[in-house]
C-alpha positions, 0 to 999 in steps of 0.5 A: 315306202311309208316306213322309209319316209318315217325313218327319213323324217326321224333322222332329220328331227334328230339331226336338227335337235343336235344342231340346236343343242350345239348352237346353243351351248356356251361356256364362261371360263378363266384364262391366263398368260405369263410374263407378264401375268395377264388374266381374263374372263371370257365366254365362248361357244361350244360345239361339242357336248355341253358340259364342263369337261367337253368345253375344256377339251374344246376350248383349251386348244383354241386359247393355246393357239393365241398364247393363253392357258385355260385355268377353268371352266366356270360354267356351261349354259344356253343362249339365255345366259349370254346377255348377263355375261356380255359386259363381264367378258368385254373383248373376250365375249365370243372371241375364242 
């Protein structure tokens, strides 16, 4: 019984650690629309792995649904990087 409780606690700890990581991952990116050409810089929360390739795979369809094309992921970062990017992202701060 003791081993079952320890296993349960270990599973909870791993699940909680994953949730914290997923909740704390963000990407700043550049996107465009054509005809007329419009560009924007934005910040988005990422739910998957916290790296540029995963962020691009997750963010591109979100942007495309609103008529935007992802140009590139500038960087991925944690919650500590949000405040410094908020004013630059303007209305595209956590929009997508």
